[in-house]
Each structure stands twice: as C-alpha cells, then as structure tokens.
N, C-alpha and C positions, 0 to 999 in steps of 0.2 A: 563302113564303120567310122565313127568320128576320130579325129586325130587325138592321140594319147597326150594328156597333159603331163607336166613334169612329175606330178604325183605328190602325195602327202607322205609325211613320216609320222610314225606313231609317237615319237618323242615331242613332236611340235603340235599335236592336236589340242592340248590343253592351253596353249599359249596364243593360238590364232585369234586376231581381233574380230569384232563383229563383221558379218558379211558372209558371202559364199566363197568357198574355197574348193577349186576343182582338183580331183584326183585323176580323172581320166575316164574314158568309156561312159561318160554321163553321170558319174558318181561325184556328189558334192557334199562337203561338210558345211552346214548352215550354222553359223554362230549368231544367236539373237543378242540384242542389246543387253538383255538380263544376264547373259553368260551361258544360257541354255545351248547345248550343242546336239544337233540331230543330223541324220543322213537323208540325202535327197537324191533321187535318180531322175534325170532329165532325158527325154528321148522324143523322137518324132513318131507319132501314131501311125502304124502301117495302114490304118483305114482312112484317115483324113489327111495325113501329112502334116498335121499341126503339132506344135511342141506341147508336151505334157510333162507334168511333175508328179512323182510318186514318193511320198514319205516312207522311209524304211525303219524309222525308230530313233531313239536317242543314242548318243555315243556311250553312255553308261551301260546300255543294254546290248550294244553292238559294236565290237571292236573294228579297227580298220581292216584287218584281214577278213573278218566275217562279212563286213559290208562289201568288200571286193568280191568275195566268193558268191555273195547273193546276186551281184550284178554280172560278173564275168565267168562264173563257174559253169560247168557242163550243162546245168539246168537253170542257168541264171537268167535274169531279166533281159540282158542284152541279147541273148540267143533267142528268147521268146520273140523279141522285136524282129530279129532276122528271119524267124519262121512265120512272120505275119500275124503274131499274136500281140494284142495290146495288153501289157502287164496290168495296167490299172483296171481295165474292163475285166480282165481275168480274175483279179483279186476281189473285185466287187461281186462278180458272179459266184465265186467261191464262198465269199462271206455270206451272201444271201442263201446259199445252199446249206451252210453249216452254222455260221455265227455263234459258236460257244461263247459263254460269258468271258472267259479268259482272253480270247482273241479280240472280242469287241472292246474289253477294257484296255488292252494294250494299244489298240488302234486309237482309242479315245485319249489315252495319255500321250501318245506320240503327237496327236493333232493339237492338244492343248498346251504342250510343253513350251512352244515359242511364246505363248501369250502370258504365261505365269511369270510373276515378279521374280521369284527365286528359282535358280537352276536346281535346287535341292527338292523342290516341290514334287517333281515327277518321281524321284526316288522314294519320297515319303508315301505317295500314293501306291507305288508298286510294292513297297515293303508291307503296308497294312493289308493290301489285297492278297498278297502271297501268304501272309501269316493267317488271316482269318477268313477270307472269302473263297479263295481258289480251292482249298481242300474240300469244301462243301459244294460249291456251285461252279467251279472253274470249267468243268466239261459239260455243263448243262447249257442247252441253247437258251438264248435270252428270251425267246418266245415261251419257254416252258417253265421259267423260274416263278415260283408261287410265293405267297406271303409266308407260308410255312418254311420255305427254304430260307428266306431272309431272316425269320425269327430264329431258325436253327443256327444261323451264322452269328447272330447278335446275343443270343441267350447266355453263352458262357462268359461273356465280358460285360453284359449290360450293367450289372451292379459292381463287379470287381474292378472294371476299367471304364468308367462311364465316359470319360473324354474320348478314349479310343473308340468305344462303341458308337459314339455320336459321329465321329469322322468316318468310320466304316460305313454306317448307314447312309450318310450324305454322299459318299463316293459311289456306293452301289446305286443309289437313286439317280445320280448324275449320269452314270454309264447306261442305265436302263432308259433314261429319258432320251439319250442320244440314240439308242436302238429304236425307240418309238418314233423319233423324228425321221429316221431312215427307213421306216416301214418294216423293220425286222421283228417288231412286236406290236400287236394290236390291242392287248389287254391293258388295263390300268397299271400304273407303276406300283409294284408290291412293296417298294421300300419307302413309300410316302410317309412322312413323319406322323401324320394323323393316324394312319393305319397301324403303324408299329407301336405308337404310344397307347393305342386302344387295346393292344394285346399284352405287351410286356408291362411288368409292375411299375407303378409310379416311383420315380427316384426322389430321395430327399432333396429338397431345394437347396442348392449350394449358395452359401453366403459369398458375396463378391469380395475378393481379397485385393487390396491395393499393393502396388509395388512399394517395397520399403524405401523410404526417402530419407536423405540427410536433411536435418533442419537447415533452412536457407542461411541462417546466421553462421553456420559452421562451414559453408561452402568456400569462403575465401581462404580459410586456414588450410583446407584440403587442397585447393587449387595451388597454393604456394608450395605444398609438399610435392605435388605432381610436376611443378614447374622445374624442380631440380633433378628430375628422373629423366634418363635418356631413353628408356624403352619405348617402343611404338605403342604399347597399350596405354602408357601414361599420356602420350601425345594425343592419341585418339580420344581418350576420356576427357582431356582438356577441351578438345574440339566439341565433343558432345555436350559438355556443360555450357560452353560459350554459345552454342547454336540451339540448345534445347532440342537436339535431334534424337531420333530413336536409334537404338543400337544398330540395327541392320542398315539404316540409311547412312550412318557414319562409316561402318565397316566397309561397305561396298561402294563408297564414294570414289569417283575417278577424277582425274585432273580436268577432263573435258567438261565436267559440270561446273567448274569454277570460271566465273567471269570477273577478272580482276579489275577491268576498266569500270564496270558497273558495281563492283564490290558485292557480288552475289554468288551464292551457291545454288544452282538450279538443279533440283532433284527431279528426274523424269517421272511421269505418272506410273511407269512400270515398276517403280521401286517404292511407291508410296502406298500406305495402308488404304487411303481413300481413293487410290487410282486417279489422282489429279496432280498435275505438276505443281511443285511447291518451290517458290523462290525465297531463299533465306538471305536477308541482308547480313553481310559480314562486318562485324566490328573490327576495330583496329587490332586488338589482340588476336582475333581469329585469323585475320590476314597475316599478321606477323608470324603466327605459328605455321601457316602454310608456306610463307617465304622461307622460313628456316628449314622446312622439310625439302623444298626444292633445291636448296644448296647441298643436301645429302644425296638425293637421287630423285628421278622422276619416272618411276614405273607407271603402268596404267592405274593401279590403285594408289590412292593417297596414303592410306595406312595399310601397308603390306604386311603379310605374315611371314612364315618361315621361308618362303620363296617370294621374290618380288613380283611375280606374276599372279600371286594369289592374295586375296584379302586377308586381313587379320582374323584370327580364329574367333568363333562365336563366343567363346568363353574368356578370351584374353582380358577384357576390361573387368569382368566380374571377378576373375581370379586375382587381379591386382587389388581390387577392393578388399578381397578376403585377406590378402597378404598384409594390407594396411589395417586389418582387424576391424573392418567396418561392415556391419550387417545391413547393408543396403544394396539396391540394384542400380544398374546404369540407367534404366528407365525412370527410376525414382527421382533423378535430377530434374526431369521435366516437372514433377510435382514441386520440387524445391523452387524452380523458377516461377511456377504458378503461384505459389504461396507468397514469394517475395513480391511479385507484381501486385498482388491483392493487398498485401499488408503495408508495403513500403512505397508504393507509387500511386500516381493518379492516372495511369494508363487505362484506357477503356477496356472493358472485358472482351469485346469483340476483337480488339487489336491483339490481345494476348492469346485468345483462342486461335486466331489466324496464324500467329507465330508458332503455335504448337500444331498447326495443320489439323485441327479437330474439325470434325463434322458438327455444325451447329444446329441443334434441333429447333431452336426458336426461329420462327419465320421472320421476326423483326430483325434479330441479329444476323440471320442468314442473308438479309437483303444487302448487308455490307459486302458480301462476297462478290458483288458486281465490280468491285475494285479491289486491288490488292493492298491498298493503304501502305504502300512501301515506305513512304517517308515517315509515317507514324511508327511502322515497325522497325525502321532504322534507328529511330530515337529510342525505342524500347530496348533493342538489343545493345545499343551503345550504353544505356543506363545499366543494364544487367552486367555488361562486361566491366564497367567502372566499379560496380559493386563487388564483383568476383575478383577483379585484379586491381585493387587500390594501389596508388603510387607507392605506398610503403606499408606493408602488412606487418604489424608488430610480431616479434618472435613469439612462438607459443610459450604460454606461461606454465606454471606448475601443473602436475597431473590433475589436480582437482579442478583447475580452471579449464583444462582441455575436456574433462568430463562434462563440465557444464555446457560446453559447446557442442557436445555430441561426438567428440573425437576420442580415440583411445590414447593412452600415454605414448610418447615418442619412443 
C-alpha cells in the first residue's frame, strides 16, 4: 500500500491553488486553472502494473470524508486493487451493463468539469438535470430513451421557461451524444434540435435585447464618483470601464494574469467567451488602480469578495450601480466604449472589435486577427482612459445638468 500523505483538511479544500493535492492512499484533489475542483484516484493496475487515474466527481458533489470512504472504505477502490480488481475496468463494465441516464450524466459532468471556464458550470448542469430530467428519465438506460421521453421532459417548460428548456435539451443531447460515442447507444440522438422542434410548438421569436448602457458622455462623471469610493465593487467597476472587460473576466481576474513589465492583462482562453487568450493593454489609470490595490493586499484574486480567497460576488458591481440609481448594466459599458470609439475617434473598427474580444464575422476584418495590433490597441485604450479620467473633471452641476448627462441627482 502506498505511503500515506500528510492529508488534506476540509477547511483548506476551497483555498488550495491550481494543481494536484495528495490526501493519501492514491486520493488527490485536482484544482483546475478555472477553479473547478474534483477528486482523482491514482493506482497501479493489478493487471498491467501501469499507473491509472480514475475521476471520482467534483468537490461539490463529494465531500472529503465521502471521497476517503470511496477510496479506503471496506468496499473501497483501494481494496479492489488489493484484491486484484482494476477499479476503472470494473466501473466501465458496470456502466456498460447498466448505464442509466443519471449515471451517464454524472460521469459526463465530472469529465467535462475541468474543461469548463467557470467552476459553477457543473453545478448549473446538475441543478437543471436534477429538477427537470432525472425525475422522468434518470433511471432509464441511455439506450432506451426515446423522443417521447425527451418531449415529456421538455413539454412542461417549453413555453413557460423557454431559456431553461433550451438548456435542458442541449444538455440531454450532449449526454446522449457521449453515450453514443462510447457505444452505449446505437439509435439516433432523440434530443436533436431538429427532431424536438418538429414536434413541440414553435415559440414566438424573441427580440434581441441589448445590455442597458450609460451614454458615453456620462461615463467620466460616473468614473469620478467611483474614484472616491473605497469599496471593492467600485474598484472592480472602474477597472471594467477602463479595460472594456466583461463582468466575469474582471471578477475572476488574478494577479498572475498581470504583466506589469509589458503593461498587459492576459486573460487565459479558459475564461474567455470565445475561448481564445485575450491580451488587454493596460492604460496608466488601469495600472495605477492595480498598484493601489497591491498596497492593500495581494490575495489570488485582484478583486476579492467577502473572503480574500474568493472573487467578488457576481452581483456586486450591478448592485453598486443600482445604489447609484443608474438603470444600466456592467456589460453596457462595453457599448459605451464602442459608441465613444465610433463617434469620437478615428480608430479602425477592427481595432475596436479586437479590444472587445469580439468574434468578427467579416472575413476581411477577421484577417487582421493574424496579428494582435497591440500598439494600435494601446493607443485606443490610452485615448479611452484619457476620456474617462480627464485631468480635471468639473464638479457635477445642478440636477437638470446631471439629468442631461444621463446621471441621477447627487
């Protein structure tokens, strides 16, 4: 039996950095760069003597004590190895013999969790499937699920909760696609969009709603108000404005992504909507804001929440805007930036789109993706920062003047 490691503690599980952390007896907690945390069992195959790894599920689904019991309990995986049984082969054989939808879904979620950008994604999958899919098809073998079964899952929410229904259908389709790829199902995928849309009634076409944005001329006055606030939400919102970053990108930013020598914020592909690394030139005000934060503390997250080992709340910046009586969204400041660039500058459209990390549909403009145009984007972000943080912003005028700017009375 392998030498026992010092062991993990339940209180430290949420704070461990990215990497593999041994608990002993072959049990590891794997922390992905995205923050996702899952259990792994490493062992030597009794048949081949080679090292193998078996995923046990996410930390959210399996506590430290439960993971230890699964590995070292009376019927645990370690004892299987001792008896000459390869746990991974045994699990695969068991799955092939039964593979109910619930079990296949849980295995699929565990396998995909390290690849997902957000650690919360696995929880969202699990919650929707537990609420809508498992009661109807959870115990049904993946080979036996029919179109009627999928329709029965979706019908109650198809019109009442269209967004949720769309996600549930997509998740069922992905899980059954994985089952087909593994040979556990030979029939066509019953959750295919074309099949379901041919049966369930057509829904009214949704009009595309845009994120409420502050008129760009009002951004400097708001930035000045934020600059005298000490809260972390105000600092994060200032950084979001200066970098034209998305809420999640700003909230989950860590110090290791900042390159002060090159004056860059390098957002990894795992945290980007387009799944492509995004390098953001940092203007003088943006760097100054970061320097001020470093003098306060330097936890992993740049903008920490109630605990310094956790990022700012998803609603913190939006709630701040509500307290300032502004009916706009954080994402809307990207539109403010886009409007300012189009109406007040000569910066090329493709440069602005690259600054926003947009996927460019035009093949001509997309050709510029071959280079990052960093120097041009540095100039763009410097001009934006100069507009947002002028050397001396005049004091807010009377209430009617502020209303003309799009701001509420002080």
